[in-house]
Structure formats: structure tokens, C-alpha cells
C-alpha positions in Angstrom: -25.6 5.4 -22.2 -28.1 4.2 -19.6 -27.3 3.7 -15.6 -27.7 -0.2 -15.8 -25.0 -0.6 -18.5 -22.6 2.0 -17.1 -22.7 -0.1 -13.6 -22.4 -3.3 -15.7 -19.0 -1.4 -17.7 -17.9 -0.7 -14.0 -18.2 -4.5 -12.8 -16.2 -5.7 -16.0 -13.6 -3.0 -15.8 -13.2 -3.8 -12.1 -12.6 -7.3 -13.0 -10.6 -7.3 -16.3 -8.0 -4.8 -14.2 -8.1 -7.0 -11.0 -7.4 -10.0 -13.4 -4.5 -8.3 -15.8 -2.9 -7.1 -12.6 -0.6 -10.3 -12.3 1.5 -9.5 -15.4 2.8 -5.7 -15.4 2.4 -4.8 -19.3 -0.9 -6.2 -19.1 -1.8 -4.4 -16.2 -0.6 -1.4 -17.9 -2.5 -2.1 -21.1 -5.6 -2.6 -18.9 -5.6 0.2 -17.1 -5.2 2.7 -19.9 -8.4 0.7 -21.9 -10.2 1.0 -18.7 -9.9 5.1 -18.1 -10.6 5.7 -21.9 -13.6 3.6 -21.6 -15.2 4.8 -18.5 -14.2 8.5 -19.7 -16.0 7.6 -22.8 -18.8 6.0 -21.2 -19.3 9.0 -18.9 -19.1 11.6 -21.4 -22.3 9.4 -23.2 -24.4 8.6 -20.6 -27.8 9.6 -20.8 -29.7 12.1 -18.8 -33.1 10.0 -18.4 -34.3 9.0 -14.9 -33.9 5.1 -14.1 -36.2 3.5 -11.7 -35.8 0.7 -9.4 -38.3 -0.5 -7.0 -39.9 2.9 -6.7 -36.0 4.7 -5.9 -35.1 6.7 -9.0 -31.6 7.4 -10.1 -30.4 10.6 -12.1 -27.7 12.4 -13.4 -27.6 16.0 -12.0 -25.1 18.4 -13.8 -22.7 18.6 -11.3 -22.7 14.5 -10.5 -21.9 13.9 -14.2 -19.0 16.4 -14.2 -18.0 14.7 -10.3 -17.9 11.3 -11.9 -16.4 12.0 -15.4 -13.1 13.7 -13.3 -13.5 10.8 -11.0 -13.1 8.3 -13.5 -10.6 10.2 -15.5 -8.0 10.6 -12.0 -8.9 7.2 -10.9 -7.5 5.8 -14.4 -4.5 8.0 -13.8 -3.7 6.3 -10.6 -4.5 3.1 -12.0 -2.0 3.3 -14.6 0.7 4.7 -12.1 0.1 1.6 -9.8 0.7 -0.7 -12.8 4.4 0.2 -12.8 4.5 -0.9 -9.2 5.9 -4.4 -8.7 2.8 -4.8 -6.2 -0.4 -4.5 -7.7 -2.6 -6.4 -5.5 -4.9 -3.1 -4.6 -5.0 -1.9 -8.6 -8.8 -3.3 -9.1 -9.9 -1.7 -5.9 -9.4 1.6 -7.5 -12.7 0.7 -9.6 -14.7 -1.4 -7.2 -16.2 1.3 -4.7 -17.2 3.3 -7.5 -20.1 0.8 -8.3 -21.7 1.8 -5.2 -20.7 5.2 -4.8 -22.2 5.8 -8.2 -25.5 5.0 -7.0 -25.1 7.0 -3.7 -24.4 10.1 -6.3 -27.8 9.5 -8.3 -30.4 8.3 -6.0 -32.8 10.6 -4.7 -33.3 8.8 -1.3 -31.0 9.6 1.6 -31.0 6.5 3.2 -30.0 4.5 0.1 -27.3 7.0 -0.5 -25.8 6.6 2.9 -25.8 2.6 2.6 -23.8 3.2 -0.5 -21.7 5.5 0.7 -20.8 3.1 3.6 -20.3 0.3 1.4 -18.0 2.0 -0.9 -15.9 3.3 1.9 -16.0 -0.4 3.5 -14.9 -1.6 -0.1 -11.7 0.5 0.2 -11.0 -1.2 3.7 -10.1 -4.2 1.6 -7.5 -2.7 -0.3 -5.7 -1.9 2.9 -2.6 -3.9 3.6 -2.3 -4.3 7.6 -1.1 -7.2 7.6 1.6 -6.9 5.2 2.8 -3.9 7.3 2.2 -6.0 10.4 -0.5 -3.5 11.8 -4.2 -3.5 12.2 -5.0 -0.2 14.0 -6.2 1.8 10.9 -8.5 -0.6 8.9 -10.0 -1.4 11.9 -10.7 2.0 13.2 -11.8 3.0 9.9 -14.4 0.3 9.4 -15.8 1.0 13.1 -16.3 4.5 12.4 -18.2 3.7 8.9 -20.7 1.6 10.8 -21.2 4.1 13.9 -20.8 7.5 11.3 -23.5 5.3 9.0 -25.9 4.5 12.0 -25.8 8.5 13.2 -26.6 9.8 9.7 -29.7 7.6 9.4 -30.5 8.9 13.2 -30.5 12.5 11.9 -32.3 11.8 8.8 -35.2 10.2 10.7 -35.4 13.3 13.2 -35.8 15.4 9.9 -38.4 13.5 8.5 -40.3 13.4 12.1 -40.6 17.5 12.3 -43.4 17.9 9.7 -45.4 15.5 12.0 -44.6 17.7 15.2 -43.8 21.1 14.0 -44.0 22.4 17.6 -40.9 20.0 18.6 -38.2 22.4 17.4 -35.8 19.8 19.4 -36.0 17.7 16.6 -34.2 19.8 14.1 -31.9 20.3 16.8 -31.2 16.4 17.4 -31.0 16.0 13.1 -28.3 18.7 12.9 -26.4 17.2 15.6 -26.7 13.7 14.6 -26.0 14.6 10.9 -22.6 16.6 12.2 -21.4 14.1 14.0 -21.8 11.5 11.4 -20.6 13.6 8.7 -17.8 14.6 11.0 -16.6 11.0 11.8 -16.9 10.1 7.9 -14.5 13.7 6.8 -12.2 13.3 9.8 -13.4 16.6 10.9 -11.7 17.5 14.1 -11.6 16.4 16.9 -12.2 12.8 15.4 -8.8 13.4 12.9 -6.7 10.9 15.0 -7.9 7.9 12.6 -6.6 9.7 9.9 -3.0 8.9 10.6 -3.4 4.7 11.2 -5.6 4.8 8.1 -2.9 6.2 5.8 -0.3 4.4 7.0 -2.0 0.9 5.8 -3.0 2.3 2.5 -1.2 2.9 -0.5 -1.1 6.4 -1.8 -3.7 5.8 -5.3 -6.0 4.4 -2.8 -6.0 7.6 -0.1 -6.2 9.6 -3.2 -9.4 8.1 -4.6 -10.7 7.8 -1.0 -9.9 11.1 0.2 -10.2 13.0 -3.0 -13.7 11.5 -4.4 -14.9 9.1 -1.8 -15.4 11.4 1.0 -17.1 14.4 -0.7 -19.9 12.3 -1.5 -21.1 12.7 2.2 -21.5 16.4 1.8 -23.4 16.0 -1.8 -26.0 13.7 0.5 -26.2 16.4 3.0 -27.0 19.3 0.8 -29.6 16.7 -1.3 -31.2 16.4 2.5 -31.1 19.7 2.8 -32.8 20.6 -0.4 -35.6 18.0 0.9 -35.6 19.7 4.7 -34.9 23.5 4.2 -35.7 23.8 7.7 -32.6 22.3 8.8 -31.0 25.5 7.5 -33.6 27.7 8.7 -34.1 26.6 12.4 -30.8 25.2 13.4 -27.4 26.7 14.0 -25.7 24.4 10.9 -24.1 27.4 9.1 -22.2 28.2 12.5 -21.5 24.7 13.0 -20.0 24.7 9.1 -17.9 27.3 10.0 -16.2 26.5 13.2 -15.8 22.9 11.4 -14.1 24.5 8.5 -11.4 27.0 10.8 -10.8 24.0 12.9 -9.9 21.6 10.1 -7.7 24.0 8.5 -5.9 24.8 11.6 -5.3 21.1 12.5 -4.6 20.2 9.2 -1.8 22.8 8.5 -0.3 21.8 12.0 -0.1 18.3 11.5 1.2 18.6 7.8 4.2 20.8 9.5 4.9 17.8 12.0 4.8 15.0 8.8 7.3 13.2 6.9 5.4 10.4 5.4 3.8 10.6 2.3 0.2 8.7 3.2 -0.2 11.0 6.4 0.9 14.2 4.4 -1.9 13.4 2.0 -4.5 12.8 4.3 -3.8 15.9 6.6 -3.4 18.1 3.6 -6.9 16.9 2.5 -8.2 18.0 5.9 -6.8 21.4 5.5 -8.3 21.8 2.1 -11.6 20.4 3.2 -11.7 23.4 5.7 -12.3 25.6 3.1 -15.0 23.6 1.4 -16.6 23.6 4.6 -16.3 27.7 4.8 -17.8 27.8 1.3 -20.7 25.7 1.9 -21.4 27.9 4.8 -22.6 30.8 2.7 -25.5 28.9 1.4 -25.2 30.6 -1.9 -24.8 29.3 -5.4 -21.6 31.3 -5.3 -20.2 29.5 -2.3 -21.1 26.1 -3.6 -19.5 27.1 -6.7 -16.4 27.7 -4.9 -16.5 24.7 -2.5 -17.0 22.6 -5.7 -13.8 23.9 -7.0 -12.3 23.5 -3.8 -13.0 19.7 -3.8 -12.2 19.4 -7.7 -8.7 21.1 -6.9 -8.4 18.7 -3.9 -9.0 15.8 -5.9 -6.4 17.1 -8.5 -3.8 17.7 -5.7 -4.3 14.5 -4.1 -3.7 13.0 -7.9 -0.9 14.7 -8.6 0.5 13.7 -5.0 -0.3 9.8 -5.1 1.2 9.5 -8.9 4.1 11.3 -8.3 5.1 9.0 -5.1 3.9 5.9 -6.6 5.8 6.2 -9.6 9.2 7.4 -7.5 8.7 4.4 -5.4 8.1 1.9 -7.9 11.0 3.2 -10.5 14.5 4.1 -8.9 15.8 5.3 -11.8 16.8 9.3 -10.5 15.7 11.5 -13.5 12.3 9.5 -13.3 12.1 10.6 -9.3 13.5 14.1 -10.3 10.3 14.6 -12.7 8.0 12.9 -9.9 9.9 15.2 -7.3 8.9 18.3 -9.6 5.1 16.7 -9.9 5.0 16.2 -6.3 5.7 20.1 -5.5 3.1 21.1 -8.0 0.3 18.8 -6.3 1.7 20.3 -2.9 1.3 23.6 -4.2 -2.2 23.3 -5.4 -3.1 21.8 -1.9 -1.7 24.7 -0.4 -3.8 27.5 -3.0 -0.7 29.0 -4.0 -0.1 27.9 -7.4 -1.8 30.7 -9.7 -5.4 29.8 -11.0 -8.7 29.0 -9.9 -7.8 28.1 -6.4 -5.7 31.1 -5.6 -8.6 33.2 -6.6 -11.3 31.2 -4.5 -9.2 31.3 -1.5 -7.8 35.0 -2.0 -11.7 36.1 -1.6 -12.4 33.9 1.1 -9.4 35.3 3.0 -10.5 38.8 2.5 -13.6 37.9 4.0 -12.0 36.3 7.0 -9.6 39.3 7.3 -12.9 41.7 7.2 -14.6 39.9 9.7 -12.0 38.2 12.0 -8.5 39.2 11.5 -7.2 36.0 13.8 -8.9 33.5 11.9 -7.1 35.0 8.7 -3.6 34.7 10.4 -4.2 31.5 11.7 -5.2 30.4 7.8 -2.0 31.7 6.7 0.1 30.1 9.2 -1.9 27.0 8.6 -0.8 27.7 4.9 2.8 27.6 5.8 2.2 24.4 7.6 1.4 22.9 4.2 4.7 24.2 2.6 6.7 23.1 5.7 5.4 19.4 5.6 5.9 19.4 1.5 9.8 20.7 1.9 10.6 18.4 4.6 9.1 15.2 2.6 11.1 16.3 -0.9 14.4 16.9 1.4 13.5 13.0 2.7 13.0 12.2 -1.0 16.2 13.9 -2.3 18.3 12.6 0.4 17.7 8.9 -0.5 18.2 9.6 -4.4 22.0 10.6 -3.2 24.4 7.8 -4.3 25.2 5.4 -1.4 28.6 3.6 -0.8 28.5 0.0 -2.3 28.3 -3.1 -0.2 30.4 -5.7 -1.0 28.5 -8.4 -2.9 27.7 -11.8 -1.3 28.7 -15.1 -2.6 26.0 -16.5 -5.2 23.7 -19.1 -3.2 24.2 -22.7 -4.2 22.3 -24.0 -7.0 18.7 -25.5 -5.8 16.9 -28.2 -7.4 15.1 -27.0 -10.4 11.2 -27.2 -10.1 8.9 -27.0 -12.7 7.3 -23.4 -13.5 3.5 -22.9 -12.9 1.5 -23.1 -16.1 0.8 -19.4 -15.8 4.6 -18.6 -15.6 5.0 -20.6 -18.6 2.3 -19.1 -20.6 3.8 -15.7 -19.7 7.4 -16.6 -20.9 6.2 -18.1 -23.9 4.4 -15.0 -24.9 7.0 -12.3 -24.1 9.2 -14.7 -26.4 6.7 -14.7 -29.0 6.7 -10.6 -28.5 9.9 -10.4 -28.4 10.7 -12.6 -32.0 7.9 -10.6 -33.7 9.8 -7.0 -32.2 12.9 -8.1 -33.6 11.6 -9.0 -36.9 10.1 -5.9 -37.3 13.0 -3.6 -36.1 15.3 -5.2 -39.1 13.2 -2.7 -41.7 14.4 0.6 -39.9 17.7 2.1 -39.8 20.0 1.4 -37.0 19.4 4.7 -35.2 15.8 4.1 -34.7 16.2 0.7 -33.9 18.4 1.2 -31.0 16.0 4.5 -29.9 13.4 1.8 -30.0 15.2 -1.1 -28.1 16.1 1.9 -25.8 12.4 2.8 -25.2 11.5 -1.2 -24.8 13.8 -1.8 -22.2 13.0 1.3 -20.2 9.0 1.5 -21.4 8.1 1.7 -17.6 10.2 4.7 -16.9 9.2 6.3 -20.3 5.7 5.8 -19.5 5.9 7.0 -16.1 7.5 10.4 -17.4 4.7 10.4 -19.8 2.1 9.9 -17.4 3.7 12.4 -14.9 4.2 15.3 -17.5 0.8 14.9 -19.2 -0.7 15.2 -15.5 1.3 18.4 -14.8 0.2 19.9 -18.0 -3.5 19.4 -17.4 -3.2 20.8 -13.9 -1.4 24.0 -15.5 -3.8 24.4 -18.0 -6.1 24.2 -15.3 -4.9 26.8 -13.2 -4.1 28.9 -16.4 -7.9 29.2 -17.3 -9.8 30.3 -14.0 -12.7 31.9 -16.2 -13.5 28.6 -17.8 -13.8 26.4 -15.0 -15.3 28.9 -12.4 -18.2 29.5 -15.1 -18.6 25.9 -15.7 -18.7 25.1 -12.1 -21.6 28.2 -11.7 -23.7 27.0 -14.0 -23.4 23.1 -12.9 -24.0 24.7 -9.4 -27.4 26.8 -10.4 -28.9 23.7 -11.9 -29.0 21.7 -9.0 -32.4 21.2 -7.6 -31.9 21.5 -4.2 -30.1 25.0 -4.6 -33.1 26.7 -6.6 
């Protein structure tokens, strides 16, 4: 499938899901169809180069895998959102990918930065500051997008000027300074992590997972694409040292903030900052192996955030105790995945990195171990709060029924929806007469509890995939290594 057709499919998907959100069953069906359609389209996407106004777009092996995983996880989060009563932000899980896809495929750094910033700004529309009676997070984030985008463009301009004046080494230093500053703002690296908290308070968990798990890492992709065009950014600067220090600081601050947090959104944001530190340390190696480990870290980060966001969303949307117990189990699996304790790919990559830290500087090793304990402490605190809310509460005497009000004719959309439900129920009752009573009772229970059954099935399938991912480390490591070795800017 060509790039224009894929972009057109994304637009149709986003519009369709955005319209279907008004009716929960239709939103569920639309989310499932969107997930299957986008994954199928991505698997059949062509590798040919598409040119527009002198700018070329092409899929790299790693970008193809990245978009495939992103579409699958975004669809899973959309399905989880469809179970909730409030589905206003359902379509925004797809809107940003219209421009993020351009940022991943374009060979022009300036166009990539504009597309990346446009996708991040679109996520601001998915925030709900008015409903929560606050505006801090959305305002902070929008301002940072504008400032960080300008800093990245300035860094690119200094890198372009250096070949014209090779005696001016300060141009390389200035380029690295602005690039580091801009990416530090966008990736929430220390000391700019202060905006993570207010942003997380105003954003639903699925949107946080898409924003931090898939939107943010596009900046690292753009950075390494720029390094491929200007290798002297690594040769004549201290960029590797900056990445190392930024990774250590992100691990420490993310672990400490997680240990002090009991809110789902903030826990996700700070845990994502913690995992980002490991990815930066791997990128600082500037080798195919380091790039491979960084890819696996970012993939694990996205999976962990998807697990946490889906479990929290389902737990809040469906009050059934057994559904919440399954959601708690999936949340714990996601937290262990983020902490790197779950056996599998991430444990192998982090173990090698920890051994290297222990050999070079034991202080960083012990600090990383303490930060990992902070992730676990934050997860335990949130789970205990979650389980306390599931305890049976004393019944409060019910209030007298309200006085009957004057009947107002229902809107046209509500009447059409009621008519459709009546027709579906009549058809279901007619078909149920052909089956024996046990099957009819089971089908009736599933029809009444379809949200709970669908939500549990979604969580279990997601957990099984993560367990399969953890149980096959050699397959995923080899796949990431093969994709990384084919990148043109690492040859």
C-alpha cells in the first residue's frame, strides 16, 4: 500500500472512530475494525519511495516495525477506551498518527520536526483541563512544544552552517546545545520533568500511553537521522557524554518520583521517564548493538505503558470486582515490565547494561538499583489504593425518588439508537429460540455482561502477548538487530 493511501486510511479511521464514539457498541466495533484494518495495511505497505515537492518519503525497516507496533497498541487502547462512559478522546488516538507517520518517513529534518510537533500539539486537544477544572498541563505542554521545536530548528541550522565554515568548531557546540535543549524539553529529561505531572493529571491514560510510548521516541529517531547526515555531531562534540548524563539523571529522577506517586497518570509518566534513561544510555554507545538495545527498551516501554493504561481504563470503566482483579494483575505485569524485572528481553538488555555500570562506576549501579525499587514501591502503593477501593462499603440509605418531570421528546439520534437496539434484541430473541436452554442462558449472560467479557478478553490477550514477548528474547533481539543494521545512518 502506498503512503498516500495509508494516510487516507488513517484519516478515514480517525473520522469513523470519532463519529462512532457516540454509541458504545458501535465504538467498540469501530475500534476493533480500525485496529485490524491499520495493522493489515501496515503489513502490506510498500517499500517504494514517494516524493512530494522535492521531499522524499520512504519506510526504513525499523520505522516499519515501529509503526506496526504503534498501530496495534493504539488500537488496543482504543478498544479499552470504548468500554468507558466518556469516549470523547477516542478519535485522538489516531489523529496524531497522520502527521507522526510523515515525521518517521521524511528525509528532511525540518519537515520532520514540524510534523512531530504537530502530532504532539494534536494530543493537547485530547486533554480535559476544563472538565478537571485546571489548565496548567495543557498550557505548559503547548508552550514547550513551540519552544522545543524552535530550538531543534536552530540546532539543525548550526549543523548546516558548519561545512561552510569548518574552522568554526563553536558551530558544532551550538548545534549540540540547541538539539540537546530541545529534545530535553520534549522528552521531559531532567530538569524539565516538572511539566509531566500537570500534563498527566489532565490526560486520559490511553492518550498518555500513546503520547509517551510512541510520540516522544520519534524525537530520538529524528536526532539519529540528523547524525547520519552530519556525523561530526558525534565526532567533534560531547553529545555522547550528554546522553550518558541525561540517561543517568532520567533513571534517578523517574524512580524517585514513582516511589512518591499514587496517581495512575503521573506513575505512567515518571515510569516512562525512568525507562527513557536506559534507552539514552544505550544510544550513547553509538553502535548497532547499542541501537538494538535502545529499540528493545523503547518497545518494552510502549508495551508496559499499554498494559498499565488498558488495565486502569478497564478498571475505572467496569465496576465488577472480578474484572478489576484481572485488571490489577495486568497492571502488575505492566509495572514489572517497566521496571525490567519480568524475565525476557528487557531483563537481558538491562542486565548487560547494569554489569557495564558496575564495572565502570559502582555509584551509578547502586543508584539504578534504588531507582528500580522506586518503580516497585510506586506500583505497590497504587495497587493497594486500588484494592482498598474494591472493598465492600457500607450502604447509604437511598434518597426518595425525584418528582416526575414533564416528558420531553427524545432527540432524533436517541430515538434511532433506541429503535436499533429494539430491532437487535428482537432478532437475538428469535435466534435464541433455536438453541437449548443452557446455551441461551450463557448467551444471555454474555449479552448482559458483554463489556466485562470483552474487557477481560482484551486484557488477557494483551498479557499473553507480553508473556510471549518475554519468553522469546532471542527472536526479538535478532529482529531488532537486523532492522538496526539496515538503517542508512548507522552504516
